[in-house]
C-alpha positions in Angstrom: -111.5 -94.0 64.4 -110.5 -94.9 68.2 -110.9 -92.6 70.8 -108.4 -91.7 72.6 -109.0 -91.0 76.4 -106.9 -88.5 78.3 -106.3 -89.2 81.7 -107.3 -85.6 84.2 -104.7 -84.4 87.0 -106.5 -83.9 89.8 -102.9 -82.7 92.4 -99.7 -83.5 93.4 -98.8 -87.5 93.7 -96.8 -87.9 97.0 -93.2 -88.4 95.6 -93.6 -85.0 94.2 -93.9 -83.8 97.5 -91.6 -85.0 99.1 -89.2 -84.7 96.4 -89.6 -81.1 97.2 -89.2 -81.2 100.7 -86.0 -82.5 100.5 -84.5 -79.7 97.7 -87.1 -77.0 100.4 -84.6 -78.5 103.6 -81.7 -78.8 101.3 -82.3 -75.0 100.9 -83.1 -73.6 104.2 -79.9 -76.1 104.9 -77.9 -74.5 102.9 -79.3 -71.3 104.4 -79.0 -71.3 107.7 -75.2 -72.2 106.8 -74.3 -69.1 105.4 -75.7 -67.7 108.4 -73.9 -68.9 110.6 -70.6 -68.5 109.4 -71.6 -64.8 108.7 -71.7 -64.6 112.3 -68.2 -65.4 112.5 -67.2 -63.7 110.4 -68.5 -60.8 111.8 -66.7 -61.1 114.9 -63.4 -62.1 113.6 -63.5 -58.2 111.8 -64.9 -57.3 115.4 -62.1 -58.9 117.4 -59.3 -57.7 114.3 -61.3 -53.8 113.8 -60.6 -54.0 118.2 -56.9 -54.6 117.7 -55.9 -52.5 115.3 -57.8 -50.2 117.1 -55.0 -50.8 120.6 -52.4 -51.0 118.0 -52.4 -47.4 116.9 -53.8 -46.2 120.0 -50.5 -47.7 121.3 -47.5 -46.1 118.3 -49.5 -42.2 119.3 -48.7 -42.7 122.8 -45.3 -44.2 122.2 -44.5 -41.1 119.7 -46.4 -39.2 122.4 -43.8 -40.0 125.1 -40.3 -39.5 123.3 -37.8 -38.7 126.5 -39.5 -43.2 127.5 -39.3 -44.5 124.5 -36.9 -47.5 125.6 -39.4 -47.6 129.5 -42.2 -48.8 126.4 -40.4 -52.4 125.8 -39.8 -53.2 129.4 -42.4 -56.1 131.0 -45.6 -54.5 133.0 -47.4 -55.6 135.5 -50.8 -54.3 137.9 -48.5 -53.2 140.3 -47.4 -51.1 136.9 -50.7 -48.4 136.5 -49.2 -45.7 138.5 -53.0 -43.5 140.1 -49.9 -40.3 139.4 -50.0 -40.3 135.8 -53.9 -40.5 134.4 -54.2 -37.4 134.4 -51.4 -36.7 131.2 -48.6 -37.7 132.6 -48.8 -35.0 135.2 -46.9 -36.3 138.7 -44.5 -38.6 136.2 -41.2 -39.0 134.3 -41.2 -40.3 130.9 -40.7 -44.4 132.5 -42.9 -43.8 134.6 -45.7 -42.8 132.3 -43.9 -45.4 129.3 -44.8 -48.8 132.4 -48.2 -47.0 133.5 -49.5 -47.5 129.8 -48.2 -50.6 128.9 -49.7 -51.8 131.7 -53.6 -50.3 131.0 -53.1 -50.6 127.2 -52.3 -54.8 128.4 -55.3 -54.7 131.2 -56.8 -52.6 127.8 -55.9 -55.9 125.5 -57.6 -58.8 127.8 -60.6 -57.2 128.5 -60.7 -56.1 124.7 -60.0 -59.4 122.9 -60.5 -63.7 124.0 -57.0 -64.1 125.4 -55.8 -60.5 124.4 -51.7 -60.2 125.1 -49.6 -58.2 123.2 -45.2 -57.2 123.0 -43.6 -53.9 122.2 -40.4 -54.7 120.2 -38.0 -52.0 120.1 -35.6 -52.4 116.8 -32.6 -50.4 117.0 -31.5 -48.3 113.3 -31.9 -45.3 111.4 -34.8 -44.1 112.0 -35.3 -46.5 115.2 -39.2 -48.4 114.4 -41.1 -50.7 116.4 -42.8 -53.5 116.8 -46.5 -53.9 118.5 -48.3 -57.1 117.9 -51.0 -58.5 119.6 -51.8 -61.8 120.2 -55.6 -63.9 120.4 -57.8 -67.0 120.7 -60.9 -67.5 118.6 -63.6 -70.0 120.7 -63.3 -72.7 117.6 -60.1 -71.8 116.3 -56.8 -73.8 117.2 -55.0 -71.5 116.2 -54.0 -68.0 117.8 -54.8 -64.9 115.3 -52.3 -62.3 115.2 -51.7 -57.8 114.4 -48.2 -56.2 113.7 -48.0 -52.4 114.0 -44.5 -51.3 112.6 -43.3 -47.7 112.7 -40.9 -45.4 113.7 -41.1 -43.2 116.2 
């Protein structure tokens, strides 16, 4: 009978260790990529939520100021911010209040959203419809994001 000698394994070879390091490195890179994407998605969701809140706020203001409905479509500047209109419209005509609220709203858009702008369009019909469009730019994206709210006043 022939004796077969068995060799005992005494640890890992260098090749096995290197293969394990490569597999571990690829896994860690995948985890890092997922983390970066989750941060980006979270920021996108936050900005979209801000746009929804600001559009809803303006829609509520338009519904509350029924006598100034036409003035919300007008072009406004920072000079349309009227201190007399700050206290729930006291001392303001409905048109002045509408221009004031739109000017404040546009400044809020610029503060809350990067490159934020907004438009309010009135569409004649039965019933009349307003379209609020908010656009903003996100870093790392070529196209602008937008949110559109249509409602009847």
